[in-house]
C-alpha positions as CSV (number, residue, x, y, z in Angstrom):
1,X,-50.0,-47.3,117.4
2,X,-50.3,-43.6,116.1
3,X,-53.4,-41.6,117.8
4,X,-55.5,-38.9,115.2
5,X,-57.1,-36.6,117.5
6,X,-60.0,-34.5,115.8
7,X,-59.5,-30.8,117.0
8,X,-62.8,-28.9,117.8
9,X,-64.9,-26.6,115.7
10,X,-63.3,-23.5,118.4
11,X,-59.8,-24.2,117.0
12,X,-60.7,-26.1,113.8
13,X,-63.5,-25.4,111.7
14,X,-65.0,-28.2,109.6
15,X,-67.5,-27.9,107.2
16,X,-71.2,-29.8,108.3
17,X,-71.0,-32.5,105.8
18,X,-67.3,-32.8,105.9
19,X,-65.7,-36.0,105.3
20,X,-62.0,-37.5,106.0
21,X,-60.5,-40.9,104.6
22,X,-58.1,-42.7,106.5
23,X,-56.4,-45.3,105.2
24,X,-54.2,-48.0,107.3
25,X,-51.2,-48.4,104.9
26,X,-48.9,-50.1,107.2
27,X,-48.7,-52.3,110.1
28,X,-49.8,-50.9,113.3
29,X,-52.9,-49.5,114.3
30,X,-54.6,-46.0,114.4
31,X,-56.9,-44.8,117.4
32,X,-58.7,-42.3,117.0
33,X,-59.3,-39.9,119.8
34,X,-61.9,-36.4,120.6
35,X,-60.6,-33.4,121.2
36,X,-62.0,-31.2,124.6
37,X,-65.8,-31.3,123.4
38,X,-65.8,-33.7,120.1
39,X,-68.4,-36.7,120.2
40,X,-68.0,-39.5,117.7
41,X,-71.3,-41.7,116.8
42,X,-69.6,-45.4,116.0
43,X,-70.7,-48.9,116.1
44,X,-70.1,-50.4,119.4
45,X,-68.2,-47.1,120.0
46,X,-65.1,-48.8,118.5
47,X,-62.5,-46.1,117.8
48,X,-59.4,-48.1,116.2
49,X,-58.4,-48.7,112.8
50,X,-55.9,-52.1,113.1
51,X,-56.3,-54.1,109.8
52,X,-53.9,-53.6,107.3
53,X,-55.4,-51.7,104.4
54,X,-58.3,-50.8,106.7
55,X,-60.0,-47.4,105.9
56,X,-62.3,-45.1,107.6
57,X,-64.5,-42.1,107.5
58,X,-65.0,-39.1,109.7
59,X,-68.2,-37.3,108.4
60,X,-68.8,-34.2,110.3
61,X,-72.7,-34.2,111.2
62,X,-72.9,-30.6,112.9
63,X,-70.3,-28.9,114.8
64,X,-68.0,-31.5,117.4
65,X,-70.3,-34.6,116.3
66,X,-68.8,-37.0,113.6
67,X,-69.3,-40.3,112.1
68,X,-67.0,-42.8,112.8
69,X,-67.2,-45.2,110.5
70,X,-65.3,-48.8,108.4
71,X,-63.1,-51.6,109.5
72,X,-63.1,-50.7,112.9
73,X,-62.2,-52.6,116.4
74,X,-63.0,-51.9,119.6
């Protein structure tokens, strides 16, 4: 399992609407982790990408709030 941490806007400023695509090429999984003060909005609050060739996208809503969409699992 790999952790992908989204840092707070106070350390890394992403513009509103910025998006980050993530694809799991090999086996294993990617766990999306929130940095201090960061919030994810995802269906069922799922934050793990664990399907080979699965994909997810992070979309910055504003500041420290992100949509997380894609082939997610609990």
